[in-house]
N, CA, C and O atoms as a MOPAC input file, in Angstrom:
PM7 MOZYME 1SCF
protein

 N      9.04100 1   -19.23200 1   -19.28700 1
 C      8.59300 1   -18.02800 1   -18.08700 1
 C      7.93000 1   -16.88700 1   -19.03400 1
 O      6.90900 1   -16.26800 1   -18.73400 1
 N      8.67800 1   -16.71200 1   -20.22300 1
 C      8.46100 1   -15.32700 1   -20.76700 1
 C      6.77300 1   -15.77700 1   -21.76100 1
 O      6.15600 1   -14.82400 1   -22.23700 1
 N      6.35000 1   -16.85500 1   -21.91200 1
 C      5.34900 1   -16.86500 1   -22.30300 1
 C      4.37600 1   -16.88700 1   -21.72000 1
 O      3.38400 1   -16.21700 1   -22.01000 1
 N      4.49200 1   -17.85100 1   -20.55200 1
 C      3.39800 1   -17.32600 1   -19.20000 1
 C      3.11100 1   -16.57400 1   -19.01900 1
 O      1.89100 1   -16.43800 1   -18.92700 1
 N      4.27600 1   -15.06200 1   -18.74500 1
 C      4.15100 1   -14.26700 1   -18.23200 1
 C      3.64800 1   -13.20500 1   -19.21500 1
 O      3.44800 1   -12.04100 1   -18.87100 1
 N      3.44400 1   -13.69800 1   -20.53600 1
 C      2.61800 1   -12.96500 1   -21.69100 1
 C      0.86100 1   -13.41100 1   -21.59700 1
 O     -0.00100 1   -12.83800 1   -22.26300 1
 N      0.57800 1   -14.58500 1   -20.58900 1
 C     -1.01900 1   -15.01100 1   -20.21600 1
 C     -0.70100 1   -16.53500 1   -21.09000 1
 O     -1.76800 1   -17.10200 1   -21.32700 1
 N      0.18500 1   -17.09200 1   -21.46700 1
 C      0.22700 1   -18.49700 1   -22.43700 1
 C      0.79200 1   -19.53000 1   -21.43000 1
 O      1.86900 1   -20.04400 1   -21.73200 1
 N      0.29100 1   -19.83700 1   -20.45300 1
 C      0.00300 1   -20.49000 1   -19.15400 1
 C      0.75600 1   -22.20900 1   -19.70000 1
 O      1.78100 1   -22.87500 1   -19.55800 1
 N     -0.67100 1   -22.26100 1   -20.41300 1
 C     -1.24700 1   -23.52000 1   -20.82300 1
 C      0.02400 1   -24.19300 1   -21.88200 1
 O      0.42500 1   -25.35500 1   -21.81700 1
 N      0.38000 1   -23.43200 1   -22.57800 1
 C      1.21100 1   -23.13400 1   -24.07800 1
 C      2.72200 1   -23.54500 1   -23.43000 1
 O      3.52900 1   -24.28800 1   -23.98900 1
 N      2.89100 1   -22.96300 1   -22.27300 1
 C      4.06300 1   -22.49800 1   -21.50200 1
 C      4.34700 1   -24.16200 1   -21.13200 1
 O      5.41600 1   -24.60700 1   -21.54900 1
 N      3.73700 1   -24.80000 1   -20.61600 1
 C      3.42200 1   -26.17900 1   -19.84300 1
 C      3.46100 1   -27.35900 1   -20.95700 1
 O      3.93900 1   -28.49400 1   -20.97400 1
 N      2.84300 1   -26.68100 1   -21.74100 1
 C      2.70600 1   -27.87300 1   -23.21800 1
 C      4.46600 1   -27.96000 1   -23.94200 1
 O      5.00600 1   -28.93700 1   -24.46000 1
 N      5.00500 1   -26.61800 1   -23.73700 1
 C      6.29600 1   -26.64400 1   -24.75800 1
 C      7.24000 1   -27.86500 1   -23.17900 1
 O      7.80800 1   -28.95300 1   -23.27000 1
 N      7.01200 1   -27.08100 1   -22.12300 1
 C      8.01500 1   -27.80100 1   -21.38000 1
 C      7.73000 1   -29.14600 1   -21.22500 1
 O      8.66600 1   -29.94200 1   -21.30300 1
 N      6.45100 1   -29.60000 1   -20.99000 1
 C      6.13100 1   -30.95300 1   -21.51000 1
 C      7.12600 1   -31.79600 1   -22.66200 1
 O      7.83000 1   -32.80400 1   -22.72900 1
 N      6.77400 1   -30.92100 1   -23.30500 1
 C      7.77800 1   -31.78300 1   -24.58100 1
 C      9.15500 1   -31.48000 1   -25.00600 1
 O      9.75100 1   -31.84800 1   -26.01800 1
 N      9.58300 1   -30.65300 1   -23.92000 1
 C     11.10600 1   -30.57100 1   -24.05500 1
 C     11.99100 1   -31.52000 1   -23.05900 1
 O     11.45000 1   -32.00500 1   -22.06600 1
 N     13.15700 1   -31.73200 1   -23.30900 1
 C     14.07300 1   -31.98600 1   -22.98800 1
 C     14.98200 1   -30.98800 1   -21.91300 1
 O     15.84900 1   -30.18800 1   -22.26500 1
 N     14.59700 1   -31.22800 1   -20.70300 1
 C     14.73200 1   -30.30800 1   -19.92400 1
 C     16.66100 1   -30.15600 1   -19.34500 1
 O     16.93900 1   -29.12500 1   -18.73300 1
 N     17.36000 1   -30.78500 1   -19.49400 1
 C     18.76900 1   -31.01700 1   -19.34900 1
 C     19.68800 1   -31.21100 1   -20.57300 1
 O     19.23200 1   -31.12800 1   -21.71300 1
 N     20.94800 1   -31.46300 1   -20.33100 1
 C     21.81200 1   -31.81900 1   -21.26400 1
 C     21.88000 1   -33.11600 1   -21.66600 1
 O     21.48200 1   -33.90500 1   -20.80900 1
 N     22.21300 1   -33.54500 1   -22.57500 1
 C     22.17600 1   -35.11100 1   -23.52000 1
 C     23.40900 1   -35.52300 1   -23.21400 1
 O     23.55700 1   -36.74500 1   -23.19300 1
 N     24.48500 1   -34.75200 1   -22.93200 1
 C     25.78900 1   -35.43900 1   -23.28800 1
 C     26.69000 1   -35.47200 1   -24.43900 1
 O     27.86900 1   -35.81700 1   -24.37300 1
 N     25.94400 1   -35.01500 1   -25.73100 1
 C     26.35900 1   -35.30900 1   -27.21700 1
 C     26.91100 1   -33.86900 1   -26.70500 1
 O     26.90500 1   -33.17000 1   -25.69200 1
 N     27.51600 1   -33.86300 1   -28.38700 1
 C     28.55200 1   -33.33300 1   -28.82200 1
 C     27.77700 1   -31.76000 1   -29.81400 1
 O     28.33500 1   -30.80500 1   -30.35500 1
 N     26.42800 1   -32.10600 1   -29.68600 1
 C     25.43800 1   -31.04800 1   -30.37600 1
 C     24.48600 1   -30.85700 1   -29.23100 1
 O     23.31300 1   -30.69600 1   -29.56500 1
 N     24.79300 1   -30.84200 1   -27.77400 1
 C     24.13000 1   -30.49000 1   -27.09500 1
 C     24.66200 1   -28.92900 1   -26.58900 1
 O     25.35200 1   -28.68800 1   -25.59800 1
 N     24.14400 1   -27.99800 1   -27.54100 1
 C     24.69500 1   -26.43500 1   -27.42000 1
 C     23.83800 1   -25.76400 1   -26.46800 1
 O     23.77000 1   -24.56700 1   -26.74700 1
 N     23.28300 1   -26.02100 1   -25.63600 1
 C     22.58200 1   -24.54400 1   -24.90600 1
 C     23.07100 1   -23.93800 1   -24.34700 1
 O     22.54500 1   -22.88800 1   -23.97700 1
 N     24.59400 1   -24.34700 1   -23.91300 1
 C     25.54000 1   -23.61800 1   -22.96000 1
 C     24.76700 1   -24.00200 1   -21.34500 1
 O     23.64100 1   -24.32100 1   -20.96100 1
 N     26.15300 1   -23.74600 1   -20.70600 1
 C     26.09700 1   -23.55800 1   -18.91800 1
 C     24.51900 1   -22.86600 1   -18.72000 1
 O     23.78200 1   -23.34300 1   -17.85700 1
 N     24.10600 1   -21.84000 1   -19.48100 1
 C     23.06200 1   -21.03200 1   -18.95900 1
 C     21.56400 1   -21.51000 1   -19.22400 1
 O     20.57500 1   -20.93600 1   -18.76700 1
 N     21.54300 1   -22.74400 1   -20.09900 1
 C     20.80000 1   -23.22500 1   -20.74400 1
 C     19.83000 1   -24.11600 1   -20.18100 1
 O     18.76600 1   -24.44500 1   -20.70500 1
 N     20.45700 1   -24.62500 1   -18.63400 1
 C     19.81600 1   -25.42000 1   -17.96600 1
 C     19.93000 1   -24.88600 1   -16.47000 1
 O     19.78900 1   -25.67600 1   -15.53700 1
 N     20.16000 1   -23.67900 1   -16.27600 1
 C     19.81700 1   -23.15700 1   -14.79800 1
 C     18.15300 1   -22.94000 1   -14.40300 1
 O     17.31100 1   -22.75100 1   -15.28200 1
 N     17.88900 1   -22.98500 1   -13.24300 1
 C     16.66500 1   -22.75600 1   -12.97100 1
 C     15.82300 1   -21.54400 1   -12.63300 1
 O     14.60000 1   -21.41700 1   -12.57500 1
 N     17.01000 1   -20.51700 1   -12.38200 1
 C     17.15800 1   -19.51500 1   -11.61200 1
 C     15.56000 1   -18.91400 1   -12.19800 1
 O     14.58300 1   -18.66600 1   -11.49200 1
 N     15.66200 1   -18.79500 1   -13.58000 1
 C     14.54300 1   -17.73600 1   -14.06400 1
 C     13.07000 1   -18.37600 1   -13.74500 1
 O     12.01600 1   -17.81200 1   -14.03900 1
 N     13.18300 1   -19.78400 1   -13.02600 1
 C     11.92900 1   -20.38600 1   -12.80400 1
 C     11.07500 1   -19.50200 1   -11.83400 1
 O      9.85300 1   -19.36600 1   -11.89800 1
 N     12.01700 1   -18.85900 1   -10.82100 1
 C     11.87700 1   -18.69800 1    -9.78500 1
 C     11.62600 1   -16.83900 1    -9.60500 1
 O     11.14300 1   -16.32200 1    -8.59800 1
 N     11.98500 1   -16.25500 1   -10.56400 1
 C     12.12800 1   -14.71800 1   -10.82400 1
 C     10.67500 1   -14.34400 1   -10.21100 1
 O      9.58200 1   -14.87200 1   -10.41600 1
 N     11.03300 1   -13.26600 1    -9.40100 1
 C     10.21900 1   -12.73600 1    -8.78000 1
 C      8.76600 1   -12.17300 1    -9.22900 1
 O      7.71000 1   -12.35200 1    -8.62200 1
 N      8.95200 1   -11.46900 1   -10.40000 1
 C      8.46900 1   -10.82800 1   -11.49000 1
 C      7.50200 1   -11.60000 1   -12.16400 1
 O      6.58800 1   -11.02600 1   -12.75600 1
 N      7.60300 1   -13.03800 1   -12.14500 1
 C      7.14800 1   -13.79700 1   -13.57300 1
 C      6.68100 1   -14.86900 1   -11.81900 1
 O      7.40800 1   -15.52000 1   -11.06900 1
 N      5.59100 1   -14.66000 1   -11.79600 1
 C      4.71700 1   -15.88400 1   -10.59500 1
 C      4.19200 1   -17.03000 1   -11.34100 1
 O      4.13200 1   -18.17600 1   -10.89500 1
 N      3.74200 1   -16.57600 1   -12.73400 1
 C      2.52300 1   -17.46100 1   -13.89900 1
 C      2.84300 1   -18.93700 1   -13.70600 1
 O      1.93800 1   -19.75100 1   -13.52400 1
 N      4.25900 1   -19.32100 1   -13.74900 1
 C      4.32700 1   -20.82400 1   -13.51600 1
 C      4.14000 1   -21.20900 1   -12.32900 1
 O      3.22200 1   -21.97600 1   -12.03600 1
 N      4.87700 1   -20.79400 1   -11.58100 1
 C      4.85900 1   -21.09100 1    -9.89000 1
 C      3.36400 1   -21.09300 1    -9.36300 1
 O      3.05200 1   -21.95300 1    -8.53800 1
 N      2.22400 1   -19.97500 1    -9.89200 1
 C      0.83300 1   -20.22600 1    -9.45500 1
 C     -0.11600 1   -21.28700 1   -10.29000 1
 O     -1.31300 1   -21.21100 1   -10.56400 1
 N      0.56500 1   -21.99900 1   -10.50100 1
 C      0.00600 1   -23.01100 1   -11.11700 1
 C      0.15800 1   -24.29700 1   -10.71600 1
 O      1.10300 1   -24.82400 1   -11.30400 1
 N     -0.55900 1   -25.22600 1    -9.72300 1
 C      0.12500 1   -26.59800 1    -9.54700 1
 C      0.87800 1   -27.59100 1   -10.16000 1
 O      1.38700 1   -28.56200 1    -9.60000 1
 N      0.93600 1   -27.21900 1   -11.68200 1
 C      1.28600 1   -28.28600 1   -12.53400 1
 C      3.48400 1   -27.60400 1   -12.37000 1
 O      4.53000 1   -28.05400 1   -12.83800 1
 N      3.24500 1   -26.75500 1   -11.73600 1
 C      4.54500 1   -26.23600 1   -11.33400 1
 C      5.58800 1   -27.52300 1   -10.44900 1
 O      6.78200 1   -27.78100 1   -10.60200 1
 N      4.78900 1   -28.00100 1    -9.72100 1
 C      5.48500 1   -29.41300 1    -8.90600 1
 C      5.96500 1   -30.12300 1    -9.72700 1
 O      7.16400 1   -30.40200 1    -9.75300 1
 N      5.16900 1   -30.51300 1   -10.48400 1
 C      5.77100 1   -31.51700 1   -11.82500 1
 C      6.76100 1   -31.35300 1   -12.45000 1
 O      7.50700 1   -32.26900 1   -12.79700 1
 N      6.94600 1   -30.04800 1   -12.71600 1
 C      8.00400 1   -29.74800 1   -13.76300 1
 C      9.06900 1   -29.85000 1   -12.48200 1
 O      9.87900 1   -30.73700 1   -12.75000 1
 N      9.32400 1   -29.30000 1   -11.29700 1
 C     10.26600 1   -29.16500 1   -10.54100 1
 C     10.47200 1   -30.59400 1   -10.23600 1
 O     11.62400 1   -30.98100 1   -10.04200 1
 N      9.41500 1   -31.47700 1   -10.16700 1
 C     10.03400 1   -33.01900 1    -9.93800 1
 C     10.90000 1   -33.36900 1   -11.00100 1
 O     12.04000 1   -33.74600 1   -10.73300 1
 N     10.48600 1   -33.28800 1   -12.24500 1
 C     11.27700 1   -33.42100 1   -13.40200 1
 C     12.66800 1   -33.32600 1   -13.38400 1
 O     13.45900 1   -34.19800 1   -13.74400 1
 N     13.01000 1   -31.82800 1   -12.78800 1
 C     14.15600 1   -31.20100 1   -12.63700 1
 C     15.02800 1   -31.85000 1   -11.25900 1
 O     16.21700 1   -31.77000 1   -10.95300 1
 N     13.95800 1   -32.46200 1   -10.65500 1
 C     14.95700 1   -32.93100 1    -9.55800 1
 C     14.80000 1   -32.02800 1    -8.10600 1
 O     15.05900 1   -32.51400 1    -7.00600 1
 N     14.43300 1   -30.93900 1    -8.26700 1
 C     14.11000 1   -30.00300 1    -7.60700 1
 C     13.28000 1   -30.46100 1    -5.95000 1
 O     13.66900 1   -30.36800 1    -4.78500 1
 N     12.07100 1   -30.94000 1    -6.54500 1
 C     11.24400 1   -31.68100 1    -5.52200 1
 C     12.10400 1   -32.65700 1    -4.98300 1
 O     11.86000 1   -32.66000 1    -3.77600 1
 N     13.23300 1   -33.72800 1    -5.29800 1
 C     13.58300 1   -34.79000 1    -4.39600 1
 C     14.34200 1   -33.87100 1    -3.01600 1
 O     14.24100 1   -34.03400 1    -1.80000 1
 N     15.28200 1   -32.65700 1    -4.01400 1
 C     15.74500 1   -31.77000 1    -2.82400 1
 C     15.29000 1   -31.54300 1    -2.13300 1
 O     15.62400 1   -31.97200 1    -1.02800 1
 N     14.15000 1   -30.66700 1    -2.29100 1
 C     13.67500 1   -30.05400 1    -1.22400 1
 C     12.81400 1   -30.89300 1    -0.01000 1
 O     12.67700 1   -30.45600 1     1.13300 1
 N     12.33100 1   -32.03400 1    -0.43900 1
 C     11.94100 1   -32.68600 1     0.72100 1
 C     12.92900 1   -33.67400 1     1.40700 1
 O     12.48600 1   -34.18000 1     2.43800 1
 N     14.32700 1   -34.08700 1     0.99000 1
 C     15.18500 1   -34.44600 1     1.26300 1
 C     15.55100 1   -33.56800 1     2.45600 1
 O     15.42500 1   -33.83900 1     3.65000 1
 N     16.11700 1   -32.25900 1     1.78700 1
 C     16.41800 1   -31.04700 1     3.04300 1
 C     15.59200 1   -30.18500 1     3.80200 1
 O     15.95100 1   -29.37700 1     4.65800 1
 N     14.52800 1   -30.42000 1     3.43100 1
 C     13.37200 1   -29.63300 1     4.03800 1
 C     13.95100 1   -28.01800 1     3.87200 1
 O     13.82500 1   -27.13000 1     4.71400 1
 N     14.48700 1   -27.93100 1     2.79900 1
 C     14.30000 1   -26.32300 1     2.54000 1
 C     13.79000 1   -25.81200 1     1.29200 1
 O     14.28600 1   -26.03100 1     0.18600 1
 N     12.80600 1   -25.14200 1     1.52900 1
 C     11.61400 1   -25.02800 1     0.20700 1
 C     12.10400 1   -23.65200 1     0.05300 1
 O     12.40500 1   -22.83100 1     0.92000 1
 N     12.12800 1   -23.55400 1    -1.46800 1
 C     12.07800 1   -22.32600 1    -2.25400 1
 C     10.59300 1   -20.92000 1    -1.19200 1
 O      9.62800 1   -21.20400 1    -0.48300 1
 N     11.11700 1   -19.64700 1    -1.59400 1
 C     10.45200 1   -18.54200 1    -0.77300 1
 C      8.94000 1   -19.01400 1    -1.66200 1
 O      7.96200 1   -18.50200 1    -1.11700 1
 N      8.61900 1   -19.76400 1    -2.74300 1
 C      7.59100 1   -19.89600 1    -3.57100 1
 C      6.21700 1   -20.26200 1    -2.59700 1
 O      5.05500 1   -19.86900 1    -2.50000 1
 N      7.18300 1   -21.34900 1    -1.89100 1
 C      5.81200 1   -22.35900 1    -1.17100 1
 C      5.12400 1   -21.51800 1    -0.49000 1
 O      3.91600 1   -21.74900 1    -0.52300 1
 N      5.50200 1   -20.45300 1     0.23400 1
 C      4.51700 1   -19.70300 1     1.02200 1
 C      3.74900 1   -18.97400 1     0.41500 1
 O      2.77000 1   -18.52400 1     1.01000 1
 N      4.02100 1   -18.61300 1    -1.14300 1
 C      3.13700 1   -17.13100 1    -1.74500 1
 C      2.42700 1   -17.66700 1    -2.79700 1
 O      1.85700 1   -16.81500 1    -3.47800 1
 N      2.23000 1   -19.21600 1    -3.26900 1
 C      1.58600 1   -19.35300 1    -4.44900 1
 C      0.01700 1   -20.01800 1    -3.83000 1
 O     -0.12200 1   -20.54100 1    -2.72400 1
 N     -1.02800 1   -19.83700 1    -4.83500 1
 C     -2.20500 1   -20.06100 1    -4.11100 1
 C     -2.53300 1   -21.30000 1    -4.39500 1
 O     -3.53100 1   -21.67000 1    -5.01400 1
 N     -1.76100 1   -21.89200 1    -3.98000 1
 C     -2.01700 1   -24.01300 1    -3.23100 1
 C     -1.08800 1   -24.20600 1    -2.43400 1
 O     -0.16800 1   -23.44700 1    -2.13200 1
 N     -1.31200 1   -25.21300 1    -2.08500 1
 C     -0.37000 1   -25.75000 1    -0.91700 1
 C      0.28600 1   -26.40600 1    -1.91200 1
 O     -0.25900 1   -27.26100 1    -2.61000 1
 N      2.05800 1   -25.87000 1    -2.08900 1
 C      2.78200 1   -26.34900 1    -2.36100 1
 C      3.49300 1   -27.32100 1    -1.82100 1
 O      4.05000 1   -28.13600 1    -2.55500 1
 N      3.56000 1   -27.37200 1    -0.88800 1
 C      4.25500 1   -28.52600 1    -0.33300 1
 C      3.43800 1   -29.97300 1    -0.55900 1
 O      3.93600 1   -31.04700 1    -0.89700 1
 N      2.16400 1   -29.70500 1    -0.29600 1
 C      1.46900 1   -30.83200 1    -0.81800 1
 C      1.47200 1   -31.38800 1    -2.35400 1
 O      1.57900 1   -32.53400 1    -2.79000 1
 N      1.32300 1   -30.22500 1    -2.95100 1
 C      1.50800 1   -30.73500 1    -4.51500 1
 C      2.97700 1   -31.50100 1    -4.65200 1
 O      3.16200 1   -32.48600 1    -5.36700 1
 N      3.91800 1   -30.90000 1    -3.88300 1
 C      5.31000 1   -31.57400 1    -3.98400 1
 C      5.52400 1   -33.17000 1    -4.17900 1
 O      5.91500 1   -33.86300 1    -5.11900 1
 N      4.98900 1   -33.49100 1    -2.56500 1
 C      4.56100 1   -34.39200 1    -1.97600 1
 C      4.12500 1   -35.43300 1    -2.84300 1
 O      4.55800 1   -36.58500 1    -2.79800 1
 N      3.05900 1   -34.91400 1    -3.81700 1
 C      2.13000 1   -35.62300 1    -5.02400 1
 C      3.28400 1   -35.95400 1    -6.15000 1
 O      3.53300 1   -37.05900 1    -6.63200 1
 N      3.81500 1   -34.90300 1    -6.39000 1
 C      4.38000 1   -35.13300 1    -7.37600 1
 C      6.13200 1   -35.80000 1    -7.22800 1
 O      6.83400 1   -35.88300 1    -8.23500 1
 N      6.59500 1   -36.18600 1    -5.97600 1
 C      7.72300 1   -36.83000 1    -5.93000 1
 C      8.11300 1   -38.27500 1    -6.88800 1
 O      9.26200 1   -38.57200 1    -7.21500 1
 N      6.86400 1   -39.07800 1    -7.24300 1
 C      7.24800 1   -40.15300 1    -7.78500 1
 C      7.32600 1   -40.10100 1    -9.69600 1
 O      7.27900 1   -41.04000 1   -10.49100 1
 N      7.47400 1   -38.45900 1    -9.97000 1
 C      7.43700 1   -38.07500 1   -11.17500 1
 C      8.90600 1   -38.44000 1   -11.36600 1
 O      9.87400 1   -38.03900 1   -10.72100 1
 N      8.84900 1   -39.52500 1   -12.68100 1
 C     10.65300 1   -39.68900 1   -12.93000 1
 C     11.18700 1   -38.49700 1   -13.50900 1
 O     10.55200 1   -37.80900 1   -14.30800 1
 N     12.57300 1   -38.19300 1   -13.03700 1
 C     13.42700 1   -37.37500 1   -13.56600 1
 C     13.71700 1   -37.32500 1   -14.63400 1
 O     13.38900 1   -38.33600 1   -15.25400 1
 N     14.36100 1   -36.36200 1   -15.37000 1
 C     14.69700 1   -35.87300 1   -16.76200 1
 C     16.27700 1   -36.97900 1   -16.33700 1
 O     16.82200 1   -37.09700 1   -15.23900 1
 N     16.58800 1   -37.52500 1   -17.43700 1
 C     17.71700 1   -38.30000 1   -17.41600 1
 C     18.81200 1   -37.88700 1   -18.15400 1
 O     19.09100 1   -38.27500 1   -19.28900 1
 N     19.64400 1   -36.80400 1   -17.24100 1
 C     20.88400 1   -36.32400 1   -18.05700 1
 C     21.70600 1   -37.19100 1   -18.61500 1
 O     21.42800 1   -38.38600 1   -18.51600 1
 N     22.48100 1   -36.92100 1   -19.07700 1
 C     23.68800 1   -37.66400 1   -20.18100 1
 C     24.84900 1   -37.72200 1   -19.88600 1
 O     25.75100 1   -37.82300 1   -20.71800 1
 N     25.03600 1   -37.66000 1   -18.45200 1
 C     26.76800 1   -37.60500 1   -18.23500 1
 C     26.50800 1   -37.81000 1   -16.53500 1
 O     27.46800 1   -37.85400 1   -15.76500 1

């Protein structure tokens, strides 16, 4: 989020694409409970990642798209980004979710 906020959106997405986005369930999984929360992705003052259509793919990897589609409950950003967020999520819905080790 911070890298994107500083103008490094492509680099932030490259890092996210290469990163494991959840706990592995191993003893060396040391991120702690705050390491895997998604709230920072939706911080109002940092819209740079959300403003990019690749955001839907990231959210699909996290399982958020599956929840939004099933529940019909969408985040506030659905009406704030400069693209059709719901359509982007529909297209991203077949993206494999991150496999968490628990």
